[in-house]
C-alpha positions, -999 to 999 in steps of 0.1 A, spaced: 6 -624 -231 3 -596 -255 6 -598 -293 37 -582 -307 39 -558 -336 69 -566 -358 93 -538 -364 107 -545 -399 136 -522 -394 152 -541 -365 135 -575 -368 128 -584 -404 104 -613 -410 131 -637 -421 131 -662 -392 101 -675 -373 92 -658 -340 104 -672 -307 82 -676 -276 87 -657 -244 73 -669 -210 78 -663 -173 89 -691 -150 70 -674 -122 44 -647 -117 46 -616 -138 36 -596 -107 68 -593 -86 73 -577 -52 97 -550 -45 134 -561 -48 120 -595 -61 133 -617 -89 118 -632 -121 131 -654 -149 120 -649 -185 125 -677 -210 130 -672 -247 129 -703 -268 127 -717 -303 134 -751 -319 167 -740 -333 199 -747 -314 232 -728 -313 215 -694 -315 219 -661 -298 188 -649 -279 181 -613 -271 158 -598 -245 145 -562 -249 121 -539 -233 95 -519 -253 101 -482 -256 134 -486 -238 159 -487 -267 189 -488 -242 177 -520 -226 192 -551 -242 205 -585 -230 220 -611 -252 227 -648 -244 243 -674 -266 229 -709 -261 237 -743 -274 202 -754 -266 169 -741 -281 162 -717 -252 178 -690 -230 167 -679 -196 171 -643 -185 171 -638 -147 159 -603 -136 169 -596 -100 163 -569 -74 135 -554 -94 123 -519 -87 91 -502 -99 111 -487 -127 118 -522 -141 82 -528 -148 72 -527 -184 67 -548 -216 94 -573 -225 100 -593 -257 127 -614 -272 142 -624 -306 171 -646 -318 195 -650 -346 214 -680 -359 251 -684 -367 243 -686 -404 219 -657 -405 231 -624 -391 196 -610 -391 174 -610 -360 141 -629 -361 107 -613 -355 96 -602 -320 81 -627 -297 48 -622 -280 49 -593 -254 50 -600 -217 40 -572 -193 59 -573 -160 46 -555 -129 66 -547 -99 50 -537 -66 61 -506 -48 79 -505 -15 49 -499 8 70 -502 40 95 -478 27 68 -454 16 51 -458 50 84 -451 68 90 -421 45 55 -408 52 60 -412 90 93 -394 88 78 -366 67 49 -363 92 73 -362 121 94 -336 104 63 -314 98 52 -318 134 87 -309 146 88 -279 123 54 -267 134 62 -271 171 95 -253 167 78 -224 149 52 -221 177 79 -221 204 99 -195 185 69 -173 182 60 -177 219 96 -169 230 96 -139 208 63 -127 223 75 -132 258 108 -113 251 89 -84 237 66 -84 267 94 -84 292 113 -57 273 82 -34 273 77 -41 311 113 -32 318 111 -1 297 79 11 314 93 4 349 125 24 341 105 53 328 82 54 358 111 51 382 129 80 364 97 101 365 92 94 402 128 104 409 124 136 391 92 144 410 109 136 443 138 159 434 115 187 424 94 183 455 125 183 478 141 213 461 118 240 476 122 223 511 160 225 507 158 261 495 137 270 525 161 253 548 190 271 533 172 305 537 165 296 573 201 287 579 212 320 563 188 340 586 202 322 616 237 330 606 228 367 601 212 369 635 243 352 650 266 377 633 245 406 645 244 393 680 282 388 679 286 425 668 264 437 697 283 415 722 316 428 709 304 464 712 292 460 748 324 442 757 345 471 743 324 496 764 330 475 795 367 472 789 370 510 784 351 518 816 372 494 836 404 510 822 394 546 829 381 539 864 415 543 883 420 578 869 385 590 876 397 603 911 425 623 896 401 638 872 377 648 899 404 661 925 409 697 912 373 705 913 370 695 950 402 716 959 387 747 945 
């Protein structure tokens, strides 16, 4: 229990201070509960529970008895802090002084953190594995593209070389064929000429006797 420091602006020292206590341990597990009891010997008063340095936190409870119990449930680490209480009577509209301070501690969700850590680690491992696979696939793609490009270039060069090497052979073959055609044409001309001579001789042979007759008569 911590000693309070009275704030005269909100809790003027007109009424005695109440007392604040916890019905269970002030160290609470994650999502746990705790009950804080504020009490004084006056009855029919309104009790108020507040949290230090959290001006927005305020719970009020009217009681016909001399105490009020504030149940805090489903506590999170953000609910930890220093609590105090005060009261006011129906006659006096002024709040009493602050009670002694109680420091509440809430344990973190170790299981949740562990699960989150495992999920984060799995995510990192997956991301690293995916990156490595992507790099490997990219490398293999570049390698195969280069191989295909080199193969195409070599095939094209070999085709050009083959075509260049066969061109002289084809040219020589064409020249040889031309020479053969020339010889054949010459031979044909010669055969035609001899054939004509033969035909002429055979045509004039019946008249050769008539041509030679006068000379023999003389």
